[in-house]
C-alpha positions in Angstrom: -33.5 72.0 -128.7 -30.9 74.4 -129.6 -30.2 72.3 -132.8 -33.7 73.0 -133.9 -32.9 76.8 -134.3 -32.0 77.8 -137.9 -28.5 79.3 -138.0 -28.5 83.2 -138.5 -26.1 82.8 -141.4 -28.6 80.3 -143.2 -31.8 82.3 -142.7 -32.0 85.2 -140.5 -35.7 85.5 -140.6 -36.3 81.9 -139.7 -33.8 82.2 -136.9 -35.7 85.1 -135.4 -39.0 83.3 -135.7 -37.5 80.1 -134.1 -36.1 82.1 -131.1 -39.6 83.7 -130.6 -41.2 80.3 -130.7 -38.8 78.1 -129.1 -37.9 80.6 -126.2 -41.5 80.7 -125.4 -41.8 84.5 -126.1 -45.0 84.6 -128.2 -47.0 82.5 -130.9 -49.3 83.5 -133.7 -53.0 84.1 -132.7 -56.2 83.0 -134.7 -56.3 86.5 -136.0 -53.7 87.0 -138.8 -51.1 89.5 -137.9 -51.7 89.4 -134.3 -49.8 87.7 -131.6 -50.2 85.9 -128.2 -47.5 87.0 -125.9 -46.6 84.1 -123.7 -45.7 84.5 -120.0 -41.9 84.5 -120.6 -42.2 87.1 -123.4 -44.6 89.2 -121.3 -42.4 89.1 -118.3 -39.6 90.7 -120.4 -42.1 93.4 -121.5 -43.1 94.0 -118.0 -39.6 94.7 -117.0 -39.2 97.1 -119.9 -42.6 98.8 -119.0 -41.8 99.1 -115.3 -38.3 100.6 -115.8 -39.6 103.1 -118.4 -42.5 104.0 -116.2 -40.1 105.0 -113.3 -38.1 107.0 -115.8 -41.3 108.8 -117.0 -42.4 109.6 -113.5 -39.0 111.1 -112.5 -39.4 113.5 -115.3 -42.8 114.7 -114.0 -45.2 112.6 -116.1 -48.3 110.8 -114.7 -50.3 108.0 -116.2 -53.9 108.2 -117.5 -56.1 106.0 -119.8 -58.1 106.9 -122.9 -60.7 105.0 -124.8 -59.8 102.5 -127.4 -62.6 103.6 -129.8 -62.3 107.1 -131.5 -65.1 108.7 -133.5 -64.3 108.8 -137.1 -64.9 112.6 -137.3 -62.1 113.1 -134.9 -59.5 111.9 -137.4 -60.8 114.3 -140.0 -59.8 117.4 -138.0 -56.1 117.1 -138.7 -55.5 116.5 -142.4 -51.9 115.2 -142.2 -52.7 112.9 -139.4 -55.6 111.2 -141.2 -53.6 110.9 -144.4 -50.8 109.1 -142.5 -53.1 106.5 -140.8 -56.0 106.1 -143.2 -54.8 103.0 -144.8 -54.1 101.3 -141.4 -57.3 102.0 -139.6 -59.8 99.2 -138.4 -63.4 100.5 -138.4 -66.3 99.6 -136.2 -69.6 99.9 -138.1 -72.2 97.9 -136.0 -72.7 97.3 -132.4 -74.7 94.0 -132.2 -74.6 90.4 -133.5 -77.4 88.0 -134.0 -78.1 84.5 -135.0 -78.7 84.0 -138.7 -82.4 83.2 -139.2 -81.2 80.8 -142.0 -78.9 78.9 -139.7 -75.7 80.4 -140.8 -74.3 81.1 -137.6 -73.7 84.5 -136.0 -74.1 87.4 -138.3 -74.0 91.2 -138.0 -77.4 92.7 -137.1 -78.1 95.0 -140.1 -80.4 97.2 -137.8 -77.4 97.8 -135.4 -75.5 100.2 -137.8 -73.7 103.0 -135.9 -74.6 106.5 -136.6 -71.0 107.3 -136.8 -68.2 104.7 -137.4 -65.7 104.2 -134.6 -61.9 103.7 -135.2 -59.8 101.4 -133.2 -57.1 103.6 -132.2 -53.9 103.6 -134.3 -52.6 106.3 -132.0 -54.4 108.6 -129.6 -53.6 112.2 -130.5 -57.1 112.9 -131.6 -59.2 111.7 -128.7 -56.6 113.0 -126.3 -56.6 116.5 -127.7 -60.3 116.5 -127.7 -60.1 115.9 -124.0 -57.4 118.4 -123.4 -59.6 121.1 -124.6 -61.7 120.7 -121.5 -58.7 120.2 -119.2 -56.7 123.3 -120.2 -58.0 126.8 -119.5 -55.1 128.9 -118.2 -51.2 128.9 -118.1 -51.7 127.5 -114.5 -52.9 124.1 -116.2 -49.6 123.8 -118.1 -47.5 121.9 -118.6 -49.7 118.9 -118.8 -47.6 115.7 -118.8 -49.6 112.7 -119.5 -48.5 109.0 -120.5 -50.8 106.2 -121.5 -49.9 102.4 -121.5 -52.2 100.8 -124.0 -52.8 98.8 -127.0 -53.2 100.1 -130.5 -54.1 98.6 -133.9 -52.7 99.3 -137.3 -53.7 97.1 -140.1 -50.5 95.4 -141.5 -50.2 93.1 -144.6 -46.8 91.8 -143.6 -46.3 90.9 -139.9 -43.6 89.5 -137.7 -43.9 88.8 -134.0 -43.0 91.9 -132.0 -41.4 93.7 -134.9 -44.5 94.5 -136.8 -48.0 93.3 -135.7 -51.5 94.5 -136.3 -52.1 94.9 -132.6 -49.2 95.8 -130.4 -48.7 97.2 -126.8 -47.0 100.4 -126.2 -46.9 103.6 -124.2 -47.8 107.0 -125.7 -46.9 110.3 -124.0 -48.9 113.3 -124.9 -48.0 116.8 -123.4 -49.1 120.4 -123.7 -47.0 123.5 -123.1 -47.3 127.2 -123.0 -44.3 127.9 -125.3 -42.6 126.4 -128.3 -39.4 126.2 -126.5 -40.8 124.2 -123.6 -42.4 121.7 -126.1 -39.1 121.3 -128.0 -37.2 120.7 -124.8 -39.8 118.0 -123.7 -39.4 116.3 -127.2 -35.6 116.2 -126.9 -35.8 115.2 -123.1 -38.0 112.1 -123.8 -35.6 111.2 -126.7 -32.8 111.1 -124.2 -34.9 109.0 -121.9 -35.4 106.4 -124.6 -31.8 106.4 -125.5 -30.8 105.9 -121.8 -33.2 103.1 -121.5 -32.1 101.4 -124.6 -28.5 101.6 -123.6 -28.6 101.1 -119.9 -31.3 98.4 -119.8 -31.4 96.7 -123.1 -27.6 97.0 -123.6 -28.5 98.2 -127.2 -26.6 101.2 -128.5 -28.6 103.7 -130.4 -28.0 106.7 -132.7 -30.1 109.8 -131.8 -31.4 111.8 -134.9 -34.3 113.7 -136.5 -36.2 112.3 -139.4 -36.5 113.8 -142.8 -39.8 115.6 -143.6 -40.8 112.5 -145.8 -40.3 110.2 -142.7 -42.0 112.3 -140.1 -44.9 111.3 -138.0 -48.2 112.4 -139.5 -49.1 115.8 -138.1 -45.7 116.6 -136.5 -43.4 119.4 -137.3 -40.3 117.3 -136.3 -39.9 113.7 -135.4 -36.8 112.5 -133.5 -35.9 108.9 -133.2 -33.4 106.4 -131.8 -32.1 104.0 -134.3 -30.4 100.6 -133.5 -28.6 98.2 -135.8 -29.5 94.5 -135.7 -27.1 91.6 -136.3 -28.2 91.3 -139.9 -27.1 94.7 -140.7 -30.6 96.1 -140.8 -31.7 99.2 -138.9 -34.6 99.3 -136.3 -36.4 102.4 -135.4 -36.7 101.8 -131.6 -38.4 104.8 -130.4 -39.8 108.2 -131.6 -40.4 111.5 -129.9 -42.6 114.2 -131.8 -42.8 117.9 -131.6 -46.3 118.5 -132.9 -46.2 122.5 -132.8 -49.7 123.8 -132.5 -51.3 121.6 -135.1 -53.5 119.5 -132.9 -54.1 122.3 -130.6 -55.5 124.3 -133.5 -57.4 121.4 -134.9 -59.2 120.7 -131.6 -59.3 124.4 -130.3 -57.0 123.8 -127.3 -56.2 127.2 -126.0 -55.1 128.8 -122.7 -55.2 132.2 -121.1 -51.5 133.3 -120.9 -49.9 135.3 -118.0 -50.3 138.3 -120.2 -54.0 137.5 -120.3 -53.9 136.7 -124.0 -55.7 133.6 -125.5 -53.2 131.3 -127.1 -53.0 127.8 -128.6 -50.8 125.3 -126.6 -47.8 123.6 -128.0 -47.8 119.9 -128.1 -45.5 116.7 -128.0 -46.1 113.1 -128.3 -43.7 110.0 -127.9 -43.8 106.3 -127.8 -42.0 102.9 -127.8 -43.7 99.6 -128.1 -43.3 95.8 -127.8 -41.1 96.2 -131.0 -38.4 96.6 -128.3 -38.6 92.9 -127.5 -37.9 92.2 -131.2 -34.9 94.5 -131.0 -33.7 92.8 -127.8 -33.8 89.5 -129.5 -31.9 90.5 -132.7 -29.3 92.5 -130.9 -28.0 89.9 -128.5 -29.3 86.4 -129.3 -27.2 83.5 -131.0 -27.7 80.2 -132.6 -28.1 78.6 -129.2 -31.2 80.7 -128.4 -32.3 83.9 -126.6 -29.7 86.0 -124.8 -31.1 88.5 -122.3 -29.3 91.3 -120.6 -29.6 90.8 -116.8 -31.5 94.0 -116.3 -34.3 92.6 -118.4 -34.2 89.0 -117.5 -37.3 87.8 -115.7 -35.0 85.2 -113.9 -31.4 86.2 -113.8 -29.9 83.1 -112.1 -31.0 79.5 -112.2 -29.7 76.9 -109.9 -29.6 73.3 -111.1 -28.7 70.5 -108.7 -26.6 67.5 -110.0 -27.8 64.9 -110.3 -30.8 65.4 -108.1 -31.8 67.5 -105.2 -30.4 65.9 -102.1 -30.5 67.3 -98.7 -26.9 68.8 -98.5 -27.4 70.2 -102.0 -30.8 71.7 -101.1 -29.2 73.2 -98.0 -26.4 74.9 -100.0 -28.8 76.0 -102.7 -31.2 77.5 -100.2 -28.2 79.6 -98.7 -27.3 80.8 -102.1 -30.8 81.8 -102.9 -31.1 83.9 -99.8 -27.8 85.6 -100.5 -28.9 86.5 -104.1 -32.3 87.7 -103.1 -30.8 89.9 -100.5 -28.9 91.5 -103.4 -32.2 92.0 -105.4 -31.2 89.2 -107.9 -34.1 87.0 -109.2 -33.3 83.3 -108.9 -34.8 80.0 -109.4 -34.0 76.7 -108.0 -34.9 73.8 -110.4 -35.7 70.7 -108.3 -37.7 69.0 -111.1 -36.4 65.4 -111.0 -38.3 64.4 -114.2 -35.7 66.1 -116.5 -32.0 65.5 -116.6 -29.5 68.2 -116.0 -28.3 68.4 -119.5 -31.9 69.0 -120.7 -32.2 71.8 -118.2 -29.0 73.4 -119.3 -30.1 73.5 -122.9 -33.7 74.8 -122.0 -32.3 77.7 -119.8 -29.7 78.5 -122.4 -32.5 78.6 -125.0 -34.6 80.9 -122.8 -31.8 83.3 -122.3 -31.1 83.1 -118.6 -28.0 85.2 -117.9 -26.3 82.9 -115.2 -26.6 79.1 -114.5 -25.3 77.6 -111.3 -24.7 73.9 -111.1 -24.2 72.3 -107.6 -23.1 68.8 -107.0 -21.8 67.0 -103.9 -18.1 67.2 -105.1 -18.7 71.0 -105.5 -19.8 71.3 -102.0 -16.9 69.4 -100.7 -14.6 71.8 -102.6 -16.6 74.9 -101.4 -17.3 75.9 -105.0 -20.1 75.8 -107.6 -19.9 75.7 -111.4 -21.1 78.9 -113.0 -22.1 79.3 -116.6 -22.6 82.8 -118.3 -25.1 82.9 -121.2 -23.4 85.7 -123.1 -20.0 84.0 -123.7 -21.1 80.4 -122.7 -18.0 80.4 -120.4 -17.8 78.1 -117.4 -15.9 78.7 -114.2 -15.8 77.8 -110.5 -16.8 80.3 -107.9 -16.2 80.0 -104.3 -19.3 79.7 -102.0 -17.8 82.3 -99.8 -19.3 85.7 -100.6 -21.1 84.2 -103.7 -23.7 87.0 -103.5 -21.1 89.6 -104.3 -19.5 87.4 -107.0 -22.8 86.8 -108.8 -23.8 90.4 -108.6 -20.6 91.4 -110.2 -20.9 88.8 -112.9 -24.4 90.1 -113.8 -22.8 93.7 -114.1 -20.1 92.3 -116.3 -22.6 90.4 -118.6 -24.7 93.6 -119.0 -21.6 95.7 -119.9 -20.1 92.9 -122.2 -23.4 92.7 -124.1 -23.4 96.5 -124.7 -19.8 96.7 -125.6 -20.2 93.9 -128.1 -23.2 95.5 -129.7 -21.5 98.9 -129.7 -18.4 97.5 -131.4 -20.7 96.0 -134.1 -22.5 99.4 -134.5 -19.3 101.3 -134.8 -17.8 98.9 -137.3 -20.9 99.1 -139.4 -21.2 102.8 -140.0 -19.6 103.3 -143.4 -19.0 106.5 -145.5 -19.9 106.5 -149.1 -19.2 109.3 -151.5 -20.7 108.0 -154.7 -23.6 105.8 -155.7 -21.6 102.8 -156.7 -19.8 102.6 -153.4 -23.1 103.1 -151.7 -24.7 100.1 -153.4 -21.7 98.0 -152.8 -21.7 98.7 -149.1 -25.4 98.1 -148.8 -25.2 94.6 -150.6 -21.9 93.3 -149.1 -21.2 95.0 -145.9 -24.7 96.2 -144.8 -25.2 98.5 -141.8 -25.6 102.3 -141.8 -24.2 104.3 -144.6 -23.1 107.8 -144.0 -23.6 109.8 -147.2 -24.5 113.1 -148.7 -28.1 113.8 -149.8 -29.4 116.9 -151.6 -32.4 117.4 -149.2 -35.2 116.7 -151.5 -38.0 114.2 -151.1 -37.7 113.1 -154.8 -34.1 112.1 -154.3 -35.0 110.3 -151.0 -37.7 108.3 -152.8 -35.4 107.6 -155.8 -32.7 106.1 -153.7 -35.4 103.9 -151.8 -36.7 102.8 -155.1 -33.3 101.8 -156.4 -31.9 100.2 -153.3 -34.7 99.7 -150.7 -32.5 101.8 -148.3 -34.1 104.7 -146.5 -32.8 107.7 -144.6 -33.0 106.5 -141.1 -32.1 109.9 -139.6 -30.0 113.0 -139.6 -27.9 112.4 -136.5 -28.2 115.0 -133.8 -24.3 115.1 -133.4 -23.9 115.8 -137.1 -21.1 118.2 -138.2 -21.5 120.4 -141.2 -19.6 119.0 -144.2 -19.8 120.3 -147.8 -20.3 117.6 -150.3 -22.4 116.4 -153.1 -25.4 114.2 -153.2 -24.5 110.4 -154.0 -27.3 110.3 -156.5 -27.8 113.7 -158.1 -24.5 115.4 -157.5 -26.2 118.4 -156.2 -24.6 120.3 -153.2 -25.2 119.0 -149.7 -24.1 120.5 -146.3 -24.2 117.4 -144.2 -24.3 113.6 -144.3 -27.3 111.5 -143.2 -27.6 107.9 -142.3 -29.0 105.4 -144.8 -29.9 101.8 -144.2 -32.2 98.9 -145.0 -34.5 98.7 -142.2 -37.4 96.7 -140.4 
């Protein structure tokens, strides 16, 4: 089965699609641009969702749910917002179908036209801020810290499973605050939450930064992001946190009575990550043999395979191992399917990314050991049955750390400085990765570089140090470097 996967060096895009399909993560749906997330893929997303949900609640947020359909007039209330999403919106115009009197099947009932068209949410700022107007009256109602787990739709012409689809799953946080300072602090706090999740759970190192005005979220004053680097040297925006200022509060007239008895507009944030993270997980760690999952996001962390078949004494040992592992909070599967050979199972579990495989045979039992294979390095070793729970637990910790360290080394080695445009182009074409370079701060230059090279400014790193230089394209003065890359 692994041989059916296109090598990364041959065709990275085909390799990615092969992993998604053959590791049973997702498949295309009858609707172009949408995907069917299969149980294995959804289980990975559930682990992501559940871990993030705990992190959100630890920072004081609660979950709610808002409607899928948004009145078209709501999008007209914030000009930048509608400009940013107008070309991506799916519009509902009618509310009923009927059988074609001429025998042409089901058609739209022309008499069922809506008085006002409805938009399938591309994001929920507008309907949420219309609601917040009723929820917020005084400073005692603040801060309002709401998160929503939902699906959204943004019409896409070129799609790829998980990375860019017309419909996707995500969470979107929407908060309201009494002061600018509180809202900015919230924006940065949630950026830190995303970075911690990416690095601690996904084993995916990220760079925290702020977007240029040209790359900001529509309607935001500042957009912060975490940027990751995939194995093909392209960047992936893995999460965003937006300081919205008072734009939406003013558009929807959301005010509160302050402690000083003054009527003021609230300050807002929004922030989100999506099923795009599953795509990032695939492209950060996987190899030509299949999916590689960090243990913290593996639906099954350990699989036990009896050799050649499940016999009484092998079953007894396997059951003992399973009890020990489950007591440690480790998810484990014992594969007793006797219709498939052990070699087939090994290849299947390797393809599906399971972090640890244990093989048990009669001879192993006689020697009080089992054979253990780790997915990240594909190394095999013998582990004593004594204290096997502790041994496997430590092995999973080691795998999680190794995956992060390997990805971090790759990231560090692919951040390259460029001081002129020729070097910039050479690095972009031959080394790839992030390029640290000076930019004159104008949207015109940013767009010109994108037009010439297809590289965009991914972010201005938050840990940037001031450094006098000149723009790589125009030669105009610059006070700091920014990170460019080609991106998904």
